[in-house]
Phi, psi and omega in degrees: 000124181252133178240130178263115190286316185233078185295338184300333182288353176299339177299334180295342179295340176297339178297333178297316179297322179297316180299316181294317179297316179299319181299311183289325175297315179297323180294317180294314180296323180295318181294321179297319179294320181292324179296330177285334185274315184198170178282161178303322180294317180295321179295324178295323179287326180289326179226073183291337184268002182284127182270139176274337184275326186299317178301320178294323178296322180292325175296319178298317179300316180294321179296317179293322179297316179297318181298314182290320178293325176297316179296328177295321178290323178295328176058075174295141176237141181245126175282119189271347180205158177262145175221151179269126182245135176266130181228163172241127181189196183235146173272116185243129175243132176255119175254115188247128178288122178240027177287164184299332180296341179285357176275350180301141187254029177288349171226129190283148351286325164200175186299318182293313180297323177297319179298316180295322177297317180298312182295321178299316179294322178297314180297321180300333181268357179278155180237307185230008179282156175262144184231151173221159183228137176235139173248141180210151172216255174286343174214168182242145174214151183291136177256316180210126178289170180304128183206162173258004181274090183293329179298314179295321180301316181289328177294314178297322181298313182293336181278353183288139179208173185283355178266002183289329183241122184288322181279129184264166186126190178223081184279074181299324180299321179291325178296317179293320180296317179293322181300328181297333180280348182285330186273142181275118182292343181279344179250150183259039180288152174291137188243125182231136175238119173262116182254112185254121185196169170267356174074359187272153174057043183279157176283170181276184175065026182291320183300315182296317180294321179295322178295320178298318179297318180297321178296332179269010176080020180264124175262127182255122175250120182262141177240115181272124181243118182138188180230156178294329178291324177081188180190165179285164179258108183288145172251115188246154172223122185055043178065016177245127181292121179266321180195190178234149182298137181237156177273186184296334180273001177089005179274144179293130181284129175250116181261134184236153177291127178255088183289328185299318179297315182293322178295320180297318181297313182294323180294325181295336186242022180059034178257212183202146175269136180234129174286128186266014184285328181250112186300312184297322178292322178297314182297317179298318181294316180297318178300319178295318180298311183292328179293332182263005177262136182297130179273146180239140179280133176216164181254144175219149180264136176209156178287143180221177179057055180288136181241136179295142179239009185298331186298327178294315180291323177297318179298315179292324177298313178296321180302314182290331175293318178297318179298322178298321179291321184285330183278118178268162184276355177273162181296146178283127188298318184290334176287323178296323181293335179294333179050055186299333186254018177059038182286135178277135178287154185298327183282345177269344183290000000 
């Protein structure tokens, strides 16, 4: 397992592009100046020992030196062994609505982005709980299984969009049904499902599915994202709104938050409905909910005993700087003596 400690230093790799651009600009200006001074044949006679390859080699040395020194600053660490860690926490699954109605901008920046922000903030406040992610629209599919890797959870979360599911709608029942498979029946951990949606255009049979979840000890907390007033669904190209979604009669579709459905689901499972319009209030409410849920001890495997590897990259970086100093721009004498291309000496001509 490799961990990059200071990823921000990867920006220094842009210096390689700067070095290459400077080299070619200097080469172009140099040739223009030489053309004014003498012909190519005369220049060859004036500086017969000048190598055409060595300057390019020195640019390569500098590029490699920058790359290795940048990696030294990033400081990769390698986990040398796995260890079993005992934790106390809750198994939490986030089911996020990715239907087209979540593109409505009645809540900034839009419903889906707001949902992702909320879940990200909730994950940032977790310490030892396990999390999983489900995406759903007209159907539901697993995005990330139960894990303690919060970094991966946030990466999967940010990649979610409304094009992930081809069938449209809001099949909340399928999301709840899929969530039930996330929890391990062999462990007695507390089970929580956060269902984030606008609640609109939902599939049927929600009550029966919610009752099944409750029987399995799953508490569903619903978070409603959107407004009662609602808003149109923008159709964008290159992040520019081209038009708005219309129904069969040509009227602009207005999608509204359906709180009643979400409240009904949470009540069936001894959960609670939370309005998702105010981020800080949502986070405070979620923290209170999780603080009052019984924690269960479980084991998880993780890499430990991480060792710094920056010294290898630092060593190679210094090596290429030294090579740049040692390599001169004139031709190497012993290579010239090999006469690889059968060149005739001037005195034999």
